[in-house]
N, C-alpha and C positions, 0 to 999 in steps of 0.2 A: 116499309118501303125501301129500307137500306139493305145492303148485303149482309149486315150483321144481325138483322132482325131484332134491333134494339127494343122496339116497343113490346116485344114478347118476353124480354129478359127481365124487366123490372116492372113489378105490379104498380098500378096507379097509387095504391096506399103508400108504397115505398117512395114513389116520386114526390108525393106530398110531404113526406118526412124529409126528404132531401131538400125540398124547397125552404126548409127552416134556415138554410144557408143565409138568407137575407137578414136574419136577426143577429148574425155574427158581426164582430168588429172587423175593421179592415185587415188587421194582422191575422185574425182567425180565418178570414176568407182566403187570404194569401196562403196560409198554412194548409188549408183544405185543398186548394188548387194544386199546390206543390205535391201533396200526398196523392192526389187523384190523377195527375198527368205524368206519365213516364216519358222520358226522352230517350229515344233509341237511335243508334246510327242506322241509316237506311241500308237495306241489303244490297242495292245496286245504285250506283252513281250514274248520272247522265252527264254528257259533255266530255271534253277531252282532258280536263284537269286531273292530274295525278292525285291519289289519295293523300299524299304527304304535303300538299301545298296549303297555303293559308286558307282557313275555313271560310273567310269572308269572300273569297273568290269562287267558291263552289256553289252550286245551285241549292243544295240542302246539306247542312252539316248534321242534322238530326231530323227525326220524325217524331211526332207526338202520338202517344197511345192514351186514350181517355178511358177512365174506369170509375165505377161506383163500387167501392169495396173491391171484390175480386172479379166483378163483371165488366168486361171490356165492351165499350159502346163506341159508336161513331161520334165525330165532333159535333155534328148537327144535333143529335139527340142529347149529348152532354150539355151543350149550350142552351137548348130549349128547356131542358129539365131545370137548369139553374136560373132560367129566365133572361138569358143574355141574347141580344140580337147581333152583337158584334164581338169579335174576339179580342178587342183592344185591351180590356181589363185583364184578360188571361195573359196576353203577351207582356203587359207591364208587370203583372204579379210574378211571372216566371223570369223576369230579368234578374241577372245575378245568381241564378240557380246553377249549380255545377251540373253539367250534362251527364257526367259519369256517376256521381253519387246521389244527385237529386237534392242536395243540401243547399240551403241559402247561404 
């Protein structure tokens, strides 16, 4: 039902395998999320703020790209596959991650 057709990209068996995420420790989960979510600068900025101003004053400093391995999926599918109903843990896990390198 999404524009990326996520449900056809990953077989149900693979989704079950991914669901083993819940057996990981906190740090393993965080590492998994850092490896699975790429932060990219948006192609277009909205608003009148110049690109060189403080990032906190801009609408979006980056956009997230969710993926399982090399397969890019939408946020909703990513969260549902991992069993999340809120992106709070993802946001907290990605705090302190360098937007350019993806390193903690």
